[in-house]
C-alpha positions in Angstrom: 132.1 35.9 29.0 132.3 37.5 32.4 134.4 35.7 35.0 133.4 36.1 38.6 135.3 34.5 41.5 133.6 34.1 44.8 135.6 36.0 47.5 137.1 34.0 50.4 135.4 34.8 53.7 137.1 37.4 55.9 135.4 36.1 59.0 133.8 32.7 59.8 132.0 32.0 63.1 130.5 28.7 64.1 127.9 27.7 66.7 129.4 27.1 70.1 128.4 24.4 72.6 128.1 25.4 76.3 131.3 24.1 78.0 131.9 23.6 81.7 129.9 22.5 84.6 126.2 22.9 84.9 126.5 25.7 87.5 128.0 28.1 84.9 125.8 30.6 83.1 124.5 29.3 79.7 125.7 31.0 76.5 123.7 34.2 76.3 123.8 34.6 72.6 120.9 33.6 70.4 121.2 30.3 68.7 124.7 29.5 70.1 126.7 32.2 68.2 128.9 34.1 70.5 131.6 35.6 68.3 129.5 38.4 66.7 132.2 40.9 67.7 134.5 39.4 65.1 132.2 40.6 62.3 133.0 44.2 61.2 130.3 46.6 62.4 130.6 49.4 59.9 131.7 47.5 56.7 129.5 46.2 53.9 129.6 42.8 52.4 128.1 39.4 51.8 126.7 37.0 54.4 126.6 33.3 53.8 124.8 31.0 56.2 125.6 27.2 56.2 124.3 24.2 58.0 126.4 21.6 59.8 126.9 19.6 56.6 128.4 22.8 55.0 125.3 23.2 52.7 124.6 26.8 51.8 121.3 27.9 53.3 121.1 31.6 52.6 123.1 34.4 51.0 122.5 38.0 51.8 124.2 41.4 51.5 124.4 44.3 53.9 125.8 47.9 54.2 126.7 47.1 57.8 127.5 43.5 58.4 127.2 42.9 62.1 123.8 44.5 62.7 122.4 42.6 59.7 123.7 39.2 60.8 122.2 39.8 64.2 119.0 40.9 62.7 118.6 37.5 60.9 118.4 35.9 64.3 116.2 38.5 66.0 113.5 39.9 63.7 110.3 38.3 62.6 110.6 39.1 58.9 114.0 37.4 58.2 113.8 35.0 55.2 115.4 32.3 57.5 113.2 32.9 60.5 111.8 29.3 60.3 115.3 27.8 59.7 117.4 29.6 62.3 118.2 26.4 64.2 119.7 24.9 61.1 122.4 27.6 60.8 125.7 26.2 62.1 128.3 28.5 60.4 128.2 32.1 59.3 130.8 33.3 56.7 131.2 37.0 56.0 133.0 38.5 53.0 133.8 42.3 53.2 132.8 43.9 49.9 132.5 47.7 50.2 131.1 48.5 46.7 127.3 48.2 46.6 127.3 47.1 43.0 129.8 44.4 43.6 127.8 43.2 46.6 124.7 42.9 44.4 126.6 41.0 41.7 128.3 38.6 44.2 125.0 37.9 46.0 123.1 37.0 42.8 126.0 35.0 41.5 126.5 33.0 44.7 122.8 32.3 45.1 122.6 30.8 41.6 126.0 29.1 41.4 125.8 27.4 44.8 122.0 27.0 44.8 121.3 28.6 48.2 118.5 26.6 49.8 116.4 29.4 51.3 116.9 32.3 48.9 113.7 32.8 46.9 114.6 36.1 45.2 117.2 36.4 42.4 117.0 32.7 41.6 117.5 31.8 38.0 118.1 28.0 38.2 114.6 26.7 39.0 
């Protein structure tokens, strides 16, 4: 039997509320996430999107993490485009090896039953 352990997230960012008085500028980032700079730009890895109840919504992989995370909130073909408002927390695990990324993504989708992943699902 193969034993796979889900890696601990290297970076976790959560949705921020606008603080301060009404005269201040609103948070400019899409969907309330302002800490994109904490996600590595040129590293590959796994992206986990959670709701406020800590339920796993979506798992993805990327060769370059920061641009891919941002793309989930900007483009019109993202698998979570209809559910972006649900995302409360983004966890990122740096995994450089492409084969390992593929294995982790498939394993996490099926082990934790990611709600909006439709590909690579074996538990239905």
